[in-house]
C-alpha positions in Angstrom: -4.8 31.0 136.3 -5.5 27.2 136.9 -2.7 24.8 136.9 -3.6 23.1 134.0 -2.9 26.0 132.0 0.8 26.0 132.6 3.0 24.5 130.3 6.2 23.4 132.1 9.3 23.0 130.0 12.1 21.9 132.3 12.5 19.2 134.9 12.9 21.8 137.2 9.7 23.6 136.1 7.8 19.9 136.2 8.5 19.4 140.0 7.5 23.1 141.0 4.4 22.6 139.3 4.1 18.9 140.6 4.4 20.4 144.0 1.6 22.8 143.5 -0.9 20.0 141.8 0.2 17.5 145.1 -1.5 20.4 147.2 -4.1 21.3 145.4 -5.5 18.0 144.6 -4.1 15.6 147.8 -2.5 13.0 145.5 0.8 11.3 145.6 4.3 12.7 144.6 4.7 10.3 142.1 1.2 11.1 140.5 1.7 14.7 140.5 5.0 14.2 138.7 3.1 12.4 136.0 0.4 14.9 136.1 2.8 17.8 135.7 4.8 16.1 133.0 1.5 15.4 130.7 0.8 19.3 130.8 4.0 19.7 129.2 3.2 17.4 126.7 5.1 14.2 127.8 3.9 11.1 128.2 5.0 10.8 132.1 7.5 11.9 134.4 10.1 9.1 133.3 9.4 10.2 129.5 10.0 14.0 130.3 13.6 13.2 131.8 14.4 10.9 128.6 13.7 13.6 126.3 15.0 16.6 128.0 18.2 14.9 128.8 18.5 14.2 125.2 17.8 17.6 124.3 20.1 19.1 126.6 17.3 20.4 128.9 17.0 23.1 126.6 13.5 24.8 127.6 12.3 26.2 124.1 13.5 23.2 122.1 10.6 21.5 122.1 8.3 24.5 120.9 7.5 25.1 117.5 6.3 28.6 116.7 9.0 31.2 115.9 8.4 34.8 116.2 10.7 37.5 115.0 10.7 40.8 116.8 12.3 43.8 114.8 13.1 47.5 115.4 14.8 49.8 112.8 16.8 52.6 113.8 18.8 55.7 112.3 20.5 58.7 114.3 19.1 61.8 114.1 20.7 62.9 110.9 19.9 59.7 109.2 23.4 58.9 108.1 23.9 55.9 110.5 20.8 53.2 110.5 20.2 49.5 110.9 17.8 47.0 112.0 17.6 44.7 115.2 15.5 41.3 115.0 15.4 38.7 117.6 14.2 35.4 117.0 11.9 33.4 119.5 10.4 30.1 119.8 7.2 30.1 121.5 4.4 27.5 121.9 2.2 29.7 119.9 2.3 32.3 117.0 2.2 35.9 118.6 -1.6 36.2 117.8 -2.5 33.4 119.8 -0.6 35.2 123.1 -2.4 38.8 122.3 -4.4 40.5 120.1 -3.7 43.4 118.1 -5.8 45.6 120.0 -4.0 44.1 123.2 -0.5 45.1 122.2 -1.6 49.0 123.2 -2.3 47.8 126.7 1.5 47.1 127.5 4.3 49.5 127.4 6.6 47.2 125.7 4.2 46.1 123.0 2.3 49.4 122.4 4.7 50.5 119.5 4.7 47.2 117.7 2.5 46.0 114.9 1.5 42.7 113.6 3.4 42.5 110.2 2.7 38.7 109.5 1.8 35.5 111.4 5.5 35.2 112.6 6.4 39.0 112.7 6.0 42.0 115.2 7.9 45.1 114.0 8.2 48.6 115.5 6.1 50.9 113.7 8.5 54.0 114.1 12.3 54.0 113.9 14.4 54.6 117.3 17.4 57.1 117.3 20.2 54.4 118.0 21.1 50.6 117.9 21.3 50.4 121.9 17.6 51.8 121.9 16.4 49.3 119.1 18.0 46.5 121.2 16.2 47.3 124.2 12.9 47.7 122.4 13.3 44.1 121.1 14.0 42.8 124.2 11.5 44.6 126.2 9.1 42.9 123.5 10.4 39.7 124.0 10.3 39.5 127.5 6.4 40.6 127.5 5.6 37.4 124.7 7.7 35.3 127.0 6.0 36.3 129.9 2.4 35.6 128.4 3.7 32.3 126.5 4.3 30.7 130.3 1.5 32.3 132.1 -1.6 32.5 129.5 -2.2 36.0 131.0 -3.1 39.2 128.5 -2.3 42.6 129.0 -5.6 44.9 129.9 -6.0 48.4 130.8 -8.4 47.8 133.6 -5.9 49.0 136.1 -8.3 50.8 138.3 -10.5 47.5 138.7 -6.9 45.6 139.4 -6.1 48.0 142.6 -9.6 46.9 144.2 -11.1 50.3 143.1 -8.7 52.3 145.5 -7.6 55.8 144.6 -4.8 55.3 146.7 -1.7 53.6 145.4 0.4 50.8 146.6 3.4 52.3 148.5 6.2 52.2 146.2 4.4 51.1 143.0 6.1 51.7 139.7 6.4 50.5 136.5 3.5 48.3 137.0 1.0 46.6 134.4 -2.0 44.7 134.6 -2.9 41.4 133.4 -6.2 39.3 132.7 -7.0 35.5 132.6 -9.0 35.6 129.8 -10.9 32.0 130.8 -12.1 33.5 134.4 -11.6 37.2 133.8 -9.3 37.6 137.0 -6.6 40.5 137.1 -3.3 40.2 138.2 -1.0 43.0 139.2 2.9 43.2 138.3 4.6 45.8 139.9 8.4 46.3 139.1 10.1 49.0 141.3 13.7 49.3 141.7 14.9 47.3 144.5 16.4 50.3 146.4 13.2 52.1 146.3 11.2 49.8 147.9 13.7 49.0 150.7 12.2 49.6 154.1 8.6 49.6 152.6 7.8 45.8 152.7 5.7 45.5 155.5 3.9 48.7 154.5 3.0 47.1 151.0 1.7 44.0 152.6 -0.1 46.1 154.9 -1.6 48.1 151.8 -2.4 44.6 150.1 -4.0 42.8 152.8 -6.2 46.4 153.9 -7.4 45.9 150.1 -8.1 42.4 150.0 -5.3 41.5 147.7 -2.2 39.2 148.2 1.2 40.3 147.4 3.9 37.8 146.1 7.5 38.3 144.8 9.0 36.1 142.2 12.5 35.3 141.4 12.3 35.5 137.9 14.0 38.6 136.3 10.9 40.7 135.0 9.6 42.5 132.5 11.0 46.3 132.9 14.4 46.0 134.0 15.7 42.9 134.5 18.5 42.9 137.7 17.5 46.6 138.9 13.9 46.3 139.3 12.3 43.6 141.2 8.6 41.9 140.4 5.9 41.3 142.5 2.7 39.9 141.6 -0.7 41.0 143.3 -4.2 39.5 143.0 -7.4 39.0 145.1 -6.8 37.2 147.9 -9.7 35.0 148.0 -10.9 34.5 144.2 -8.0 36.1 142.4 -5.2 34.6 139.8 -3.3 31.8 141.4 -0.1 33.3 142.3 1.7 30.0 143.0 1.0 29.1 139.8 2.1 32.0 138.2 5.2 32.1 140.4 6.0 28.3 139.4 5.3 29.4 135.5 8.0 32.2 135.8 10.3 30.7 137.8 11.0 27.6 135.3 11.8 30.0 132.6 15.4 30.9 131.7 16.7 34.4 132.5 14.9 37.5 130.8 16.4 38.6 127.5 18.4 41.8 127.6 20.3 44.0 125.3 23.6 43.9 127.0 23.9 40.2 126.0 22.1 41.0 122.7 21.5 37.4 121.3 19.6 38.6 117.8 20.6 39.9 114.5 22.3 43.4 113.7 21.5 43.8 109.8 21.4 46.7 107.3 18.3 49.0 107.1 17.7 48.1 103.8 16.3 45.9 102.1 13.4 45.5 104.4 13.2 42.4 106.3 10.6 39.9 105.2 9.7 36.8 107.4 8.6 33.5 106.1 5.5 34.3 107.1 5.4 37.7 105.3 6.9 35.8 101.9 3.7 33.8 101.3 1.6 36.7 101.6 0.2 38.4 98.2 1.1 42.1 98.7 4.8 42.9 98.5 6.2 44.7 101.7 7.4 48.3 101.0 10.6 49.7 101.8 11.0 52.0 105.1 10.3 55.4 104.0 13.3 58.1 104.1 13.6 60.6 106.7 12.7 63.2 103.7 9.7 61.3 102.9 8.4 61.5 106.7 9.1 65.0 106.9 7.3 66.2 103.4 3.5 67.4 103.5 1.1 64.5 102.9 -2.5 64.3 103.2 -3.0 67.8 105.3 -0.1 66.6 107.6 4.0 67.5 107.7 6.6 65.7 109.4 9.2 67.3 112.2 11.6 66.1 114.2 10.9 65.5 117.9 14.2 64.9 120.5 12.0 62.3 122.5 9.8 60.8 119.9 12.0 61.0 116.7 10.3 62.0 113.7 6.5 62.8 114.2 3.6 64.4 112.0 1.6 67.2 113.0 -1.2 69.1 110.8 -0.3 71.2 108.0 -1.9 74.4 109.4 -1.5 76.6 112.6 -4.0 77.2 115.3 -4.5 81.0 116.4 -2.5 81.9 119.4 -5.9 82.9 121.2 -6.9 79.4 120.5 -4.2 77.8 121.7 -4.3 79.6 124.8 -7.9 78.9 125.3 -7.2 75.2 124.8 -4.4 75.2 127.1 -6.5 76.7 130.0 -9.2 74.0 129.4 -6.7 71.4 129.7 -5.1 72.5 132.7 -8.2 72.9 134.4 -9.0 69.5 134.0 -5.6 68.3 134.7 -5.8 70.1 137.9 -8.7 67.9 139.2 -8.2 64.6 137.3 -4.5 63.5 138.8 -6.1 60.5 140.7 -8.4 59.4 137.8 -5.3 58.5 135.4 -7.9 57.9 132.4 -8.7 61.3 132.4 -5.3 62.5 133.5 -2.9 60.7 131.3 -4.8 61.4 128.1 -5.3 64.9 128.7 -1.6 65.0 129.5 -0.9 63.4 126.3 -3.1 65.9 124.3 -1.2 68.9 126.1 2.3 67.3 125.0 0.8 67.1 121.4 -0.1 70.6 121.1 3.2 72.0 122.9 5.1 70.3 120.3 2.8 71.6 117.4 2.7 75.1 118.7 6.2 75.5 118.8 6.6 74.6 115.3 3.7 76.5 114.0 5.1 80.2 115.2 8.6 81.6 115.3 10.1 82.9 118.5 9.2 86.4 117.2 5.7 85.8 117.5 5.7 83.3 120.5 8.7 84.4 122.9 10.1 81.8 125.1 8.3 82.9 128.0 5.2 82.9 126.6 5.5 79.4 125.2 6.8 78.2 128.6 3.6 79.2 130.2 1.2 78.2 127.7 0.8 74.6 127.9 2.8 73.7 130.8 2.4 76.7 133.1 1.1 76.1 136.6 -2.2 74.5 137.1 -5.0 76.2 139.0 -4.5 75.9 142.8 -8.2 75.8 143.6 -9.5 73.3 141.1 -10.6 70.9 143.7 -11.0 66.9 143.3 -12.9 65.4 140.4 -16.2 64.2 141.4 -19.4 62.9 139.7 -20.5 66.8 139.5 -17.3 68.5 138.6 -16.8 65.8 135.9 -19.9 67.2 134.2 -17.8 70.4 133.8 -14.9 68.8 132.7 -16.5 66.9 130.0 -18.1 70.0 128.4 -14.7 71.9 128.8 -13.3 68.9 126.8 -16.0 69.5 124.4 -14.8 73.1 123.6 -11.1 71.5 123.1 -12.9 69.2 120.4 -14.4 71.9 118.9 -11.4 74.3 118.8 -8.9 71.6 117.4 -11.5 70.7 114.9 -12.2 74.3 113.8 -8.6 75.1 113.2 -6.7 71.9 112.1 -7.6 70.1 108.9 -8.6 66.4 108.7 -5.6 63.8 108.9 -4.0 61.3 110.9 -2.5 63.3 113.6 -5.7 65.3 114.2 -7.8 62.4 114.5 -5.3 60.5 116.9 -5.3 63.5 119.1 -9.4 63.6 118.9 -9.6 59.7 119.6 -7.4 60.3 122.8 -9.9 63.0 123.7 -12.8 60.6 123.2 -10.9 58.4 125.4 -10.8 60.9 128.4 -14.1 61.6 127.9 -15.3 58.3 128.1 -13.5 58.0 131.4 -15.3 61.2 132.6 -18.5 59.5 131.3 -18.1 56.4 133.3 -17.6 58.7 136.7 -20.6 60.3 136.0 -22.7 57.1 135.5 -21.2 55.9 138.9 -19.8 52.9 137.1 -16.3 53.2 138.0 
């Protein structure tokens, strides 16, 4: 990220950026202040002082694009419910910061969809007001981060770690971001402060040994402000400028958190319609009731999950011997692929879905608890070995069998298509390994 992509919005931010510009260009402090101010859409530093003083130095006051973030919630019996909406004012519409496809690449955004040019809305209800506020604030922090830095979320986790299969000591709650103009990558690592106490030198040594530069920022971060620390990492010779990112982040106000909820709490119905949605020709539908979500629809049926809330599965049941075969195949792949997360995480997601489905397809009399517990989450093979280009071929074939059995025993429906898409992505990672690409 170059300095000319940073848009400081306070006097403090302008001064920090000016120092960076002065170092890079070798110009006087006065000239660097004026240049930093112009990047913030002011005529010069004096103009910035006058304008920001008149506005009370409110960082977001001059920005002009309103973005609403919404999450609906209902308790498990559906009797108590509501809506939580937060209003942000950013320099660009949300679609100027992140594409619909890129929303999937960050944990705080993956469950949201673009309802309108000014609205991101969580697709599924959560099970409490507190959870809804947490979800909305996490999404807001991600948008503010992108607005300040110009970075976008990406799934290039392997490349960002310099192709290493060994992780940074203490790595946790991490995400990868891309500078779109240069394709350079940045890792944001957000471990709990206590978890990496005493690991600082090991982390620095690991980063240096892999050609990466590690830098901590004082901004509260994306994952858990106040509990986790935010450290940035990029290629030490030709990576994203960490100085520039730190300047951009540390000119921001404190991250939004649900404990100091700044948004609107409203009834569940009627559905929330933003100004950007109101001008569209299509009328926005009301949220479906719990009964609607549970009823059979297009070869699928709803069910309640303790973790995920209301979900859907195929309206059919796969024979137990087919479940046992699929479980054996998945556990074999999982045992080999732990260090290749593009395979392991996706197969683990498939295992989780099928474990949910089978316990709703069969009664305890047909599938005793002991047999159920051992089916998908029993111990993995101990002699599986590591995943190599040779064993990846066999794993790919095993996942072909999983696809065949799932397709044979479940009707075409959204849940089945979603599971098969995850399977396709896991096989894509195996194909890349087989081809020696990464």
